[in-house]
C-alpha positions as CSV (number, residue, x, y, z in Angstrom):
1,X,0.0,0.0,0.0
2,X,1.4,3.5,-1.0
3,X,0.4,6.3,1.5
4,X,0.9,10.1,1.5
5,X,0.8,12.6,3.9
6,X,-0.3,16.2,3.1
7,X,-0.6,19.4,5.4
8,X,-0.8,23.2,4.9
9,X,-3.7,23.4,2.4
10,X,-4.7,27.0,4.0
11,X,-7.9,26.9,1.8
12,X,-6.0,26.6,-1.5
13,X,-8.5,24.5,-3.5
14,X,-6.7,24.8,-6.9
15,X,-3.3,23.6,-5.0
16,X,-5.3,20.7,-3.3
17,X,-7.0,19.6,-6.6
18,X,-3.1,19.4,-8.1
19,X,-1.8,17.6,-5.6
20,X,-4.7,15.2,-5.2
21,X,-4.4,14.4,-9.1
22,X,-0.5,14.1,-8.9
23,X,-1.2,11.5,-5.9
24,X,-3.7,9.7,-7.9
25,X,-1.6,9.3,-10.9
26,X,1.0,7.7,-8.5
27,X,-1.2,5.2,-7.4
28,X,-1.5,6.3,-3.6
29,X,-3.9,4.5,-2.2
30,X,-4.0,6.2,1.3
31,X,-3.9,10.1,2.1
32,X,-3.7,11.6,5.5
33,X,-4.0,15.1,6.3
34,X,-1.6,16.7,9.1
35,X,-3.9,19.8,9.4
36,X,-3.9,23.5,8.7
37,X,-6.7,23.0,6.1
38,X,-8.1,26.7,6.7
39,X,-6.4,30.1,6.6
40,X,-5.2,32.5,3.9
41,X,-7.0,31.5,0.9
42,X,-10.9,31.5,0.9
43,X,-11.9,28.4,-0.5
44,X,-12.0,26.7,2.8
45,X,-15.3,25.0,2.3
46,X,-14.5,23.3,-1.1
47,X,-11.3,21.8,0.5
48,X,-13.1,20.5,3.4
49,X,-15.8,19.1,0.9
50,X,-13.0,17.4,-1.1
51,X,-11.1,15.9,2.0
52,X,-14.6,14.4,3.4
53,X,-15.5,12.9,-0.1
54,X,-12.2,11.2,-0.4
55,X,-12.3,9.9,3.3
56,X,-9.1,11.6,4.2
57,X,-8.4,11.7,7.9
58,X,-7.3,14.9,9.3
59,X,-5.6,16.0,12.6
60,X,-6.3,19.7,13.5
61,X,-3.5,22.3,12.7
62,X,-3.0,25.4,14.7
63,X,-5.2,27.5,11.8
64,X,-7.9,24.8,12.2
65,X,-7.9,25.0,16.0
66,X,-8.3,28.9,15.9
67,X,-11.2,29.0,13.4
68,X,-12.8,26.1,15.6
69,X,-13.0,28.5,18.3
70,X,-9.8,27.3,20.4
71,X,-7.8,30.3,19.6
72,X,-4.2,30.8,20.5
73,X,-2.7,29.9,23.9
74,X,-1.7,33.2,24.1
75,X,-5.3,34.8,23.9
76,X,-6.0,32.8,27.0
77,X,-3.0,34.1,28.8
78,X,-1.4,31.0,29.0
């Protein structure tokens, strides 16, 4: 089984599509996302939908955590 890890998508749907197409062409059977799906670019919903449709497991990056309402540790005085 070939697997790949992606991260730091930051809402860049065009780049995500290009990377996933390349992984498809390489015969990658399993993809994992190491976080930061959101941030910077505006196509967050499209990126999340693509990852869900492909059943790509993700962990939360710091940008994801912030957008989910967790904020940064400095915001809580920690």
